[in-house]
N, C-alpha and C positions, 0 to 999 in steps of 0.2 A: 504494500500500500504506500503510495506517495502522496503526501499532503503538502499543499502550498498554503502558507499562512500570510495573509495580508492584513496589516493594521492600518486603520483609517480613523482620523479624528477630526473634529471640527468644533468651533465655538459658536454656539447657538445665538448668543446675544448680538453678534455682528450682523446677522441676517445677510451675510455675503457668501460668495462661493467658498466651498470648504477648503480649509488648510489641510493638506494631506501628509500623512506620514506612512511610508510603506516599508515592509520588510518581507522578503521572499525567503522561504525555508525549503531546502531540498527540492529544487525545481530547475529544469533545463530551460524553461521558458519564463519570461517575466510578464505576468499579468499586470494590467493597469486598472486602477479604480478611480472614478471621479464621483463626486457628491455634489448635489445641488439641493437647495431648499426652495420650496414654493407651494402655495395653496395648502398649508398645513401638512405637507409631506416631506419626507427625506427621500430623495431620488438617488439611488445608487446604480451606477453603470459599471459593469465589469467586462473588460475586454480580455479574454483569455489568452490572446496572442499565440494560439496554437500554430505550429508550423504546418504547412501543407503536407498531406500524406494521402496515399491511396487507400491503405488498409483501414477498414472501419468507416469508410465514407459512403454517403448516400447522395446520389445526384438526381435532381428533379428537373425535367424539361421546362423551359420558360413557356413554350407553347403548350396549350391544352387541346385535347382531342375528344370528339364525341364518343360516347360509349355505345356499344351495340345493344345494350338493354334499355328499354324505354323507361324514362323517368329519372335516369341517373345524370348527374351533372358532368360536364366535361372534366377530364382528368389529365394530368401531365403523365408522361412516361417517366419511369424511375429505373435507376441502376444502383445496385448495391455491390461494392467491392469489399470482399471479406479477406481475412487473413488466409494465407496459403494459396493465393492466386485464384480463388473461386469468385465468380460473379453471377448475379441474377439480374435479368433485364425484363421489366414489365412494359408491354406496349398494349394500351387499352386493357382488354381482358386476357391477353396472351402472356404467358411467362416463358422466358428463354433462360437457359443456364449455359454456362461456359467457363472458360478460364482466361486469365489475363496475365500478362507479364509486363513489368515496368521496363521501358526502354532506357538505354543509357543517356547520358547527358548530365550537365552540371546541376540542373534543377529537377531532373527526373519527372518532367511534366508530360511525358507521353507514355501511353500503354498500348499494347497490342492485344486484342481480344479475339479468341476463338469461340464462336457462339454456335451451339448445336442448331442445325438447320440452315446455317450460312455457309456458302462454299468458299468464301474468302475471309481472311482475317480483317477485322475492323481496327482502325487506328483512332485512338482518342487523344486529343491534345488539350491540356489545361492551360488557359491563358492567365498568367499571373498578374496581368494588368486589369483585365475585366473580371477576373475571378469566375470565369465560365469555362465549362468543358464543352468542346466541340466533338460530338460523337454521332456518327451516322447522319450527318448534315443538320443535326439539331444542337441548340445551345442548352446546357444544363447548369443549374445552380448547385452549389456544394453545401451539404449539411453534415454536421458532426453531432454525436450524442452529447448532451449537456452533462458535465460531471456533477457529482453531488456537491452542493454548496450549503455551507452552514454559516449563518450570519449571527454574530454575537455583539453585545454592547456592554460598555463599562463606563463608569464615571471616574475611575481611578487607574485604569489599565492594569489592575491587579485582579479584581473580581469581575468575572465575565458571566453574562446571562445570555442564553440562547434567545434569539428573536423569532417570534412566530411570524412566518411570512403570510401576508394576506392572500396571495395567489399561489397556485401551484406553478412551478417553473416548467417551461416546455421541455419535452423529452429531447428535442434537438434544437440547434440554433444554426442559422445560416452563416457560414464562414465567409469573411472574417468579422462579421458584425458583433456588437457587444450585447450582453444580456442586461436587462433592466429590471430593477426591483424598486417598488415604492412602499415606504413604511409610513404609518401615521406618526406625526410629530406630537406625541402626547407627553411632553416633558418640558421643564423650565430650567434646565441646567446643561452644562457642557457634557457631551457624550462622545465616546470613541467607539468606532465600529471596527470589527475585524471579520474577514471572510475567509473561511477555510475551504479549500478546493481539494476534494478527494479524487485523484486521478487514477485510482486503482482500476 
């Protein structure tokens, strides 16, 4: 289990953007946190800054397609790249399975996929400027699983209490966008927040 711990503090009485104090523990990546106050809420934005990777990624086509079943809304195509080079590709109501390998290069932003039912290999190229995958002539957005987040608050940075989140965090987030959490500002003293990120 790998835990990243970020400490964040702010002075409530200033009603200004938060003064941040950050500390990263046991992490290859440096997450970033920003805090803003407004409308009786503390708004915390967490940018996980995860590096691009193929394994464990889900891609969703920008374009949506009509479904063959009456009454269903249009849906995007989806691709899952799993560990071990296994992939699954859903097109409307059809599922295809196959294998992929990461092609060489400094950014490893290309894959070659062998999909059952296709006579030729398909090449996927991820554009690190647009953050979109070009695969079989379609553009796909990238999603990663949201790690477990624990938010705690303290008035002295010694004793910490877990904060009950008002909303359930999404299972996934679109890379490289930030996650946002809003908390009710029901206090009249300075508080510090810390966010624990479980990357297990």
